[in-house]
DOTORGU-847594 format. One record per residue (C-alpha): residue number from 1; residue in one letter; x, y, z. Coordinates in pm, whole numbers, always signed. Example, Ala and Ser with C-alpha at 12.3 -4.5 7.8 and 13.67 -1.06 7.14 Angstrom:
BEGIN
GUDO   num   residuo       xx       yy       zz
GUDO     1         A    +1230     -450     +780
GUDO     2         S    +1367     -106     +714
END
This chain:
BEGIN
GUDO   num   residuo       xx       yy       zz
GUDO     1         M    +5294    -4949    +2883
GUDO     2         Y    +5393    -5060    +3266
GUDO     3         P    +5381    -4951    +3503
GUDO     4         T    +5099    -4743    +3636
GUDO     5         K    +5107    -4390    +3818
GUDO     6         Q    +4984    -4632    +4091
GUDO     7         Q    +5333    -4849    +4069
GUDO     8         L    +5581    -4605    +3948
GUDO     9         D    +5435    -4436    +4239
GUDO    10         N    +5448    -4697    +4483
GUDO    11         Y    +5866    -4748    +4375
GUDO    12         A    +5938    -4424    +4386
GUDO    13         K    +5767    -4430    +4777
GUDO    14         L    +5917    -4750    +4822
GUDO    15         A    +6274    -4585    +4755
GUDO    16         V    +6246    -4374    +5025
GUDO    17         K    +6101    -4521    +5239
GUDO    18         V    +6181    -4912    +5223
GUDO    19         G    +6535    -4761    +5073
GUDO    20         V    +6642    -4485    +5258
GUDO    21         N    +6388    -4459    +5480
GUDO    22         V    +6480    -4082    +5425
GUDO    23         Q    +6477    -3910    +5812
GUDO    24         P    +6294    -3530    +5885
GUDO    25         G    +6577    -3197    +5809
GUDO    26         Q    +6778    -3469    +5586
GUDO    27         T    +6951    -3416    +5267
GUDO    28         V    +6848    -3664    +4958
GUDO    29         V    +7079    -3724    +4685
GUDO    30         V    +6943    -3867    +4428
GUDO    31         M    +7188    -3976    +4064
GUDO    32         A    +6980    -4148    +3795
GUDO    33         P    +6956    -4107    +3347
GUDO    34         V    +6752    -3836    +3216
GUDO    35         T    +6515    -4089    +3168
GUDO    36         A    +6370    -4165    +3435
GUDO    37         A    +6275    -3869    +3541
GUDO    38         D    +5937    -3890    +3608
GUDO    39         L    +5987    -4137    +3885
GUDO    40         V    +6292    -3868    +4012
GUDO    41         R    +6004    -3611    +4021
GUDO    42         L    +5819    -3915    +4218
GUDO    43         I    +6080    -4022    +4425
GUDO    44         T    +6188    -3567    +4537
GUDO    45         L    +5771    -3579    +4626
GUDO    46         H    +5802    -3838    +4843
GUDO    47         A    +6077    -3767    +4975
GUDO    48         Y    +5977    -3382    +5033
GUDO    49         K    +5676    -3515    +5196
GUDO    50         A    +5876    -3778    +5416
GUDO    51         G    +6059    -3436    +5554
GUDO    52         A    +6387    -3416    +5312
GUDO    53         H    +6507    -3072    +5424
GUDO    54         N    +6665    -3045    +5014
GUDO    55         V    +6664    -3307    +4733
GUDO    56         Y    +6972    -3242    +4459
GUDO    57         V    +6915    -3500    +4193
GUDO    58         E    +7197    -3542    +3942
GUDO    59         Y    +7128    -3676    +3614
GUDO    60         N    +7362    -3898    +3388
GUDO    61         D    +7277    -3950    +2980
GUDO    62         D    +7490    -4249    +2868
GUDO    63         Q    +7450    -4083    +2502
GUDO    64         L    +7742    -3804    +2620
GUDO    65         S    +7871    -4036    +2773
GUDO    66         K    +7954    -4319    +2457
GUDO    67         I    +8016    -3932    +2274
GUDO    68         K    +8323    -3908    +2570
GUDO    69         Y    +8447    -4256    +2509
GUDO    70         H    +8478    -4208    +2151
GUDO    71         H    +8553    -3855    +2091
GUDO    72         A    +8773    -3716    +2434
GUDO    73         P    +9111    -3685    +2401
GUDO    74         E    +9363    -3901    +2606
GUDO    75         E    +9395    -3731    +2960
GUDO    76         V    +9059    -3650    +2993
GUDO    77         F    +9015    -4043    +3126
GUDO    78         T    +9287    -3949    +3380
GUDO    79         E    +9098    -3676    +3547
GUDO    80         Y    +8762    -3660    +3754
GUDO    81         P    +8620    -3324    +3852
GUDO    82         E    +8760    -3268    +4260
GUDO    83         W    +8438    -3033    +4313
GUDO    84         R    +8220    -3325    +4270
GUDO    85         A    +8439    -3585    +4497
GUDO    86         K    +8458    -3308    +4734
GUDO    87         A    +8041    -3297    +4704
GUDO    88         M    +7957    -3638    +4767
GUDO    89         E    +8242    -3652    +5053
GUDO    90         E    +8012    -3343    +5227
GUDO    91         Y    +7693    -3492    +5204
GUDO    92         A    +7780    -3811    +5274
GUDO    93         E    +7973    -3647    +5590
GUDO    94         K    +7665    -3467    +5719
GUDO    95         G    +7462    -3778    +5704
GUDO    96         A    +7312    -3730    +5331
GUDO    97         A    +7102    -4017    +5215
GUDO    98         F    +7212    -4104    +4837
GUDO    99         I    +6943    -4332    +4598
GUDO   100         Q    +7080    -4451    +4311
GUDO   101         I    +6876    -4534    +4013
GUDO   102         Y    +7083    -4814    +3825
GUDO   103         S    +7045    -4875    +3450
GUDO   104         P    +7343    -4888    +3191
GUDO   105         D    +7311    -5006    +2871
GUDO   106         P    +7496    -5332    +2881
GUDO   107         D    +7669    -5280    +2514
GUDO   108         L    +7724    -4855    +2559
GUDO   109         L    +8131    -4885    +2572
GUDO   110         N    +8148    -5157    +2241
GUDO   111         G    +8422    -5080    +2037
GUDO   112         V    +8552    -4846    +2293
GUDO   113         E    +8967    -4939    +2327
GUDO   114         P    +8912    -5122    +2720
GUDO   115         A    +9258    -4923    +2851
GUDO   116         R    +9028    -4613    +2836
GUDO   117         I    +8732    -4766    +2974
GUDO   118         A    +8997    -4911    +3277
GUDO   119         T    +9201    -4583    +3374
GUDO   120         A    +8832    -4401    +3400
GUDO   121         A    +8691    -4663    +3578
GUDO   122         K    +9069    -4598    +3838
GUDO   123         T    +9055    -4259    +3810
GUDO   124         A    +8612    -4275    +3898
GUDO   125         A    +8691    -4481    +4190
GUDO   126         T    +9039    -4317    +4328
GUDO   127         A    +8862    -3960    +4360
GUDO   128         L    +8542    -4074    +4524
GUDO   129         N    +8695    -4379    +4687
GUDO   130         K    +8657    -4178    +5072
GUDO   131         Y    +8300    -4078    +4958
GUDO   132         R    +8281    -4495    +4921
GUDO   133         S    +8392    -4531    +5213
GUDO   134         Y    +8128    -4361    +5413
GUDO   135         L    +7846    -4609    +5228
GUDO   136         M    +8066    -4984    +5246
GUDO   137         A    +8069    -4902    +5634
GUDO   138         H    +7725    -4831    +5634
GUDO   139         H    +7785    -4392    +5751
GUDO   140         N    +7453    -4337    +5536
GUDO   141         A    +7168    -4456    +5379
GUDO   142         W    +7166    -4531    +5039
GUDO   143         T    +7026    -4737    +4855
GUDO   144         L    +7058    -4887    +4393
GUDO   145         I    +6740    -4938    +4223
GUDO   146         S    +6651    -5009    +3845
GUDO   147         Y    +6455    -4840    +3569
GUDO   148         A    +6379    -4944    +3200
GUDO   149         T    +6535    -4749    +2997
GUDO   150         P    +6465    -4891    +2635
GUDO   151         E    +6830    -4960    +2578
GUDO   152         W    +6880    -5223    +2862
GUDO   153         A    +6537    -5369    +2737
GUDO   154         S    +6606    -5398    +2394
GUDO   155         K    +6958    -5612    +2518
GUDO   156         V    +6775    -5807    +2774
GUDO   157         F    +6468    -5883    +2515
GUDO   158         P    +6630    -5923    +2180
GUDO   159         D    +6360    -6041    +1982
GUDO   160         E    +6092    -5793    +2043
GUDO   161         S    +6009    -5460    +1941
GUDO   162         P    +6165    -5186    +2142
GUDO   163         E    +5789    -5097    +2290
GUDO   164         S    +5757    -5476    +2436
GUDO   165         A    +6114    -5550    +2514
GUDO   166         Q    +6045    -5258    +2740
GUDO   167         Q    +5709    -5316    +2852
GUDO   168         K    +5832    -5649    +2966
GUDO   169         L    +6128    -5528    +3145
GUDO   170         W    +5938    -5323    +3389
GUDO   171         E    +5703    -5625    +3417
GUDO   172         R    +6055    -5832    +3578
GUDO   173         I    +6067    -5564    +3817
GUDO   174         I    +5761    -5476    +3940
GUDO   175         D    +5747    -5829    +3994
GUDO   176         A    +6117    -5858    +4166
GUDO   177         T    +6070    -5510    +4402
GUDO   178         R    +5660    -5576    +4488
GUDO   179         I    +5584    -5287    +4363
GUDO   180         D    +5211    -5445    +4239
GUDO   181         H    +5139    -5570    +4625
GUDO   182         D    +4802    -5330    +4768
GUDO   183         N    +5126    -5261    +5063
GUDO   184         P    +5474    -5232    +4905
GUDO   185         V    +5647    -5102    +5253
GUDO   186         E    +5445    -5383    +5416
GUDO   187         A    +5597    -5677    +5156
GUDO   188         W    +5933    -5584    +5211
GUDO   189         G    +5889    -5562    +5566
GUDO   190         N    +5773    -5972    +5576
GUDO   191         H    +6022    -5983    +5267
GUDO   192         N    +6312    -5851    +5532
GUDO   193         A    +6196    -6066    +5815
GUDO   194         K    +6270    -6393    +5598
GUDO   195         L    +6601    -6265    +5506
GUDO   196         S    +6695    -6240    +5867
GUDO   197         E    +6595    -6568    +6001
GUDO   198         V    +6844    -6656    +5731
GUDO   199         V    +7123    -6466    +5904
GUDO   200         T    +7020    -6532    +6224
GUDO   201         F    +7090    -6935    +6116
GUDO   202         L    +7443    -6851    +5965
GUDO   203         N    +7570    -6612    +6213
GUDO   204         D    +7503    -6841    +6492
GUDO   205         K    +7616    -7184    +6297
GUDO   206         R    +7998    -6979    +6298
GUDO   207         Y    +8137    -7147    +5979
GUDO   208         K    +8474    -7172    +5905
GUDO   209         Q    +8488    -7274    +5589
GUDO   210         L    +8267    -7266    +5272
GUDO   211         Q    +8330    -7567    +5032
GUDO   212         Y    +8185    -7533    +4658
GUDO   213         E    +8154    -7781    +4373
GUDO   214         A    +7968    -7716    +4073
GUDO   215         P    +8067    -7814    +3648
GUDO   216         G    +8357    -7551    +3645
GUDO   217         T    +8407    -7501    +3962
GUDO   218         S    +8576    -7627    +4279
GUDO   219         L    +8673    -7422    +4579
GUDO   220         T    +8716    -7342    +4887
GUDO   221         I    +8670    -7018    +5112
GUDO   222         E    +8770    -6945    +5483
GUDO   223         L    +8579    -6703    +5692
GUDO   224         P    +8736    -6536    +5903
GUDO   225         E    +8709    -6520    +6316
GUDO   226         G    +8398    -6273    +6393
GUDO   227         H    +8252    -6282    +6022
GUDO   228         V    +7931    -6136    +6028
GUDO   229         W    +7645    -6238    +5779
GUDO   230         L    +7365    -5954    +5663
GUDO   231         G    +7079    -5972    +5423
GUDO   232         G    +6796    -5764    +5420
GUDO   233         A    +6767    -5419    +5592
GUDO   234         K    +7067    -5301    +5733
GUDO   235         E    +7106    -5026    +6026
GUDO   236         N    +7382    -4731    +5931
GUDO   237         S    +7589    -4579    +6225
GUDO   238         R    +7292    -4297    +6289
GUDO   239         G    +7025    -4626    +6415
GUDO   240         V    +6825    -4565    +6097
GUDO   241         W    +6735    -4904    +5894
GUDO   242         F    +6774    -4889    +5546
GUDO   243         N    +6782    -5162    +5182
GUDO   244         P    +7092    -5081    +5023
GUDO   245         N    +6956    -5320    +4718
GUDO   246         I    +6558    -5331    +4600
GUDO   247         P    +6584    -5563    +4485
GUDO   248         T    +6703    -5813    +4737
GUDO   249         E    +6803    -6244    +4767
GUDO   250         E    +7074    -6227    +4955
GUDO   251         V    +7271    -6268    +5226
GUDO   252         Y    +7617    -6260    +5258
GUDO   253         T    +7970    -6187    +5506
GUDO   254         L    +8370    -6186    +5388
GUDO   255         P    +8580    -6408    +5340
GUDO   256         S    +8936    -6447    +5479
GUDO   257         K    +9177    -6247    +5209
GUDO   258         N    +9430    -6518    +5188
GUDO   259         G    +9171    -6782    +5224
GUDO   260         V    +9039    -6876    +4892
GUDO   261         N    +9176    -7151    +4685
GUDO   262         G    +9043    -7341    +4388
GUDO   263         T    +8822    -7223    +4074
GUDO   264         V    +8535    -7073    +4042
GUDO   265         R    +8355    -7052    +3656
GUDO   266         S    +8075    -6750    +3607
GUDO   267         T    +7745    -6896    +3534
GUDO   268         K    +7584    -6521    +3402
GUDO   269         P    +7721    -6220    +3178
GUDO   270         L    +7903    -6028    +3371
GUDO   271         N    +7816    -5588    +3291
GUDO   272         N    +8116    -5420    +3370
GUDO   273         N    +8157    -5075    +3328
GUDO   274         G    +7940    -5103    +3010
GUDO   275         V    +8123    -5337    +2872
GUDO   276         I    +7989    -5781    +2848
GUDO   277         I    +8301    -6022    +3055
GUDO   278         D    +8141    -6365    +2990
GUDO   279         G    +8198    -6764    +2994
GUDO   280         F    +8467    -6597    +3281
GUDO   281         S    +8714    -6857    +3511
GUDO   282         L    +8873    -6722    +3804
GUDO   283         S    +9189    -6986    +3979
GUDO   284         F    +9262    -6858    +4313
GUDO   285         K    +9599    -6940    +4495
GUDO   286         D    +9584    -6840    +4891
GUDO   287         G    +9361    -6587    +4797
GUDO   288         K    +9450    -6437    +4475
GUDO   289         V    +9393    -6502    +4089
GUDO   290         V    +9665    -6666    +4017
GUDO   291         D    +9484    -6793    +3642
GUDO   292         F    +9212    -6660    +3470
GUDO   293         S    +9001    -6665    +3069
GUDO   294         A    +8648    -6549    +2974
GUDO   295         E    +8510    -6638    +2637
GUDO   296         Q    +8425    -6275    +2583
GUDO   297         G    +8534    -5928    +2696
GUDO   298         A    +8919    -6111    +2827
GUDO   299         E    +9036    -5819    +2760
GUDO   300         A    +8852    -5616    +3026
GUDO   301         L    +8866    -5861    +3284
GUDO   302         Q    +9240    -5858    +3278
GUDO   303         K    +9242    -5470    +3329
GUDO   304         L    +8975    -5494    +3614
GUDO   305         L    +9176    -5725    +3801
GUDO   306         D    +9501    -5502    +3724
GUDO   307         T    +9293    -5239    +3892
GUDO   308         D    +9520    -5278    +4257
GUDO   309         E    +9660    -5522    +4466
GUDO   310         G    +9310    -5587    +4619
GUDO   311         A    +9106    -5631    +4229
GUDO   312         R    +9273    -6015    +4270
GUDO   313         Y    +9129    -6086    +4619
GUDO   314         L    +8806    -6156    +4679
GUDO   315         G    +8546    -5922    +4912
GUDO   316         E    +8189    -6081    +4962
GUDO   317         V    +8061    -6411    +4963
GUDO   318         A    +7627    -6438    +4882
GUDO   319         L    +7437    -6639    +4874
GUDO   320         V    +7087    -6672    +4669
GUDO   321         P    +6894    -6972    +4618
GUDO   322         H    +6810    -7074    +4267
GUDO   323         D    +6483    -7142    +4311
GUDO   324         S    +6413    -6778    +4426
GUDO   325         P    +6200    -6502    +4206
GUDO   326         I    +6411    -6396    +3975
GUDO   327         S    +6623    -6647    +3883
GUDO   328         N    +6260    -6808    +3851
GUDO   329         S    +6204    -6536    +3572
GUDO   330         N    +6483    -6708    +3372
GUDO   331         V    +6577    -6353    +3222
GUDO   332         I    +6927    -6321    +3199
GUDO   333         F    +6892    -5879    +3311
GUDO   334         Y    +7303    -5824    +3198
GUDO   335         N    +7228    -5562    +3606
GUDO   336         T    +7437    -5675    +3838
GUDO   337         L    +7200    -5555    +4074
GUDO   338         F    +6962    -5798    +3881
GUDO   339         D    +7150    -6068    +3843
GUDO   340         E    +7348    -6086    +4143
GUDO   341         N    +6966    -6134    +4331
GUDO   342         A    +6886    -6422    +4098
GUDO   343         S    +7231    -6635    +4215
GUDO   344         C    +7455    -6665    +4453
GUDO   345         H    +7803    -6472    +4373
GUDO   346         L    +8126    -6378    +4451
GUDO   347         A    +8275    -5982    +4466
GUDO   348         L    +8654    -5907    +4345
GUDO   349         G    +8791    -5613    +4547
GUDO   350         Q    +8692    -5415    +4844
GUDO   351         A    +8512    -5572    +5127
GUDO   352         Y    +8221    -5437    +5354
GUDO   353         P    +8386    -5351    +5694
GUDO   354         V    +8008    -5440    +5823
GUDO   355         T    +8070    -5777    +5777
GUDO   356         I    +8301    -5797    +6096
GUDO   357         E    +8307    -5758    +6421
GUDO   358         G    +8367    -5450    +6530
GUDO   359         G    +8486    -5322    +6115
GUDO   360         T    +8356    -5024    +6141
GUDO   361         D    +8580    -4912    +6453
GUDO   362         M    +8862    -5036    +6276
GUDO   363         D    +9188    -4871    +6125
GUDO   364         E    +9309    -4977    +5771
GUDO   365         Q    +9559    -5214    +5964
GUDO   366         E    +9357    -5391    +6210
GUDO   367         L    +9045    -5443    +5900
GUDO   368         A    +9368    -5608    +5707
GUDO   369         K    +9516    -5844    +6041
GUDO   370         H    +9143    -5917    +6058
GUDO   371         G    +9218    -6084    +5663
GUDO   372         V    +8999    -5732    +5519
GUDO   373         N    +9059    -5660    +5145
GUDO   374         K    +9089    -5357    +5054
GUDO   375         S    +9100    -5239    +4671
GUDO   376         L    +8919    -4917    +4489
GUDO   377         I    +8654    -5179    +4350
GUDO   378         H    +8398    -5429    +4412
GUDO   379         V    +8262    -5597    +4170
GUDO   380         D    +7998    -5886    +4222
GUDO   381         F    +8023    -6175    +3995
GUDO   382         M    +7730    -6414    +3932
GUDO   383         I    +7806    -6823    +3988
GUDO   384         G    +7496    -6946    +4119
GUDO   385         A    +7306    -7277    +3923
GUDO   386         A    +7110    -7553    +3972
GUDO   387         E    +7413    -7817    +3989
GUDO   388         L    +7565    -7583    +4314
GUDO   389         S    +7624    -7771    +4597
GUDO   390         I    +7808    -7595    +4929
GUDO   391         D    +7903    -7725    +5206
GUDO   392         G    +8032    -7520    +5570
GUDO   393         I    +8301    -7673    +5801
GUDO   394         T    +8195    -7597    +6129
GUDO   395         Q    +8462    -7485    +6403
GUDO   396         D    +8483    -7885    +6561
GUDO   397         G    +8539    -7976    +6170
GUDO   398         R    +8177    -8122    +6048
GUDO   399         K    +8083    -8114    +5687
GUDO   400         E    +7679    -7946    +5667
GUDO   401         A    +7527    -7927    +5394
GUDO   402         I    +7433    -7549    +5304
GUDO   403         F    +7316    -7572    +4922
GUDO   404         R    +7169    -7880    +4716
GUDO   405         N    +7062    -7921    +4336
GUDO   406         G    +7153    -7487    +4455
GUDO   407         N    +6886    -7447    +4703
GUDO   408         W    +6891    -7458    +5092
GUDO   409         A    +6981    -7734    +5183
GUDO   410         F    +6886    -7661    +5577
END
């Protein structure tokens, strides 16, 4: 059964050294499903070896969540533990590093009333808003990784036995995260360097608009003055480099909040809070979603868009070539960490302040003035495909090819 002991140890070391780059004396917070305990123990070991002051582990259990959603009284979903929200804020304020093992069961909440799910999600987002603002401003080092749970694996490979499905999913995770390399840390250094070259190219171009064309998609996105492209490793406010996503293949920036017009169609399913939304289209006018449709999960999409005023506006524009390692696996992962790194994508909701020059020093009014969207949510959805073309409009009005046939055109 994958992974080998060495590969699992490499994975833990990668999360500690490349994911959050643990510093001497630092507190590390690990959030993980109970099924990933073997990986969590190794992460804890390597964090202490790197000099961590304390490693706080918080486990979650999908089955307990499922029981709660089906049987708890309605008012429970309007409550969030104040002690936990405060603890996460305090950890962030004191410079903790955050490692989350993200392996949700895509079908966990099938049959649950969408209003319950939406209420619980909004309640949690409201309570954790300050904590999440620290992470989105790169005040802290944080990273997302995954673990091949039986439920997730069976969704990805439904025709396989549970054991075979889990092994196949681990094979894809191992390949995407490079933990089968002799020196995964070095391999990630090389990968980050390649992403940095693309980031430099796009930042030098300073495109004022992107134009998307694909089956079901015809969309223009204005980029605000002073927008910043990012990708791969990031530097937090303490000067520590970290990788928010392992794996990652994207480069991204923010759109101008009111500068999105046209229609875009999704190309992969979206697993949002345990509910699948698929085959959906969004129509924008002056930045706002004014119409939508979905072949699956329409009510969940409606609830998502109704979270708050900013949920109907975009907060991220990300470019990923169709010819890339995760995309070439030809697997739909039903996990945004993997699917967004196999496809160009957009995000509804909150923009990252770090994607506008000086954004981390701006207050809410200044950010709004610069076209930075604000919302309780940040939900990525995939729009990339082999048929996608993207043009960039330069400051002097010239049109330049960025993507052709789903891949880089420069």
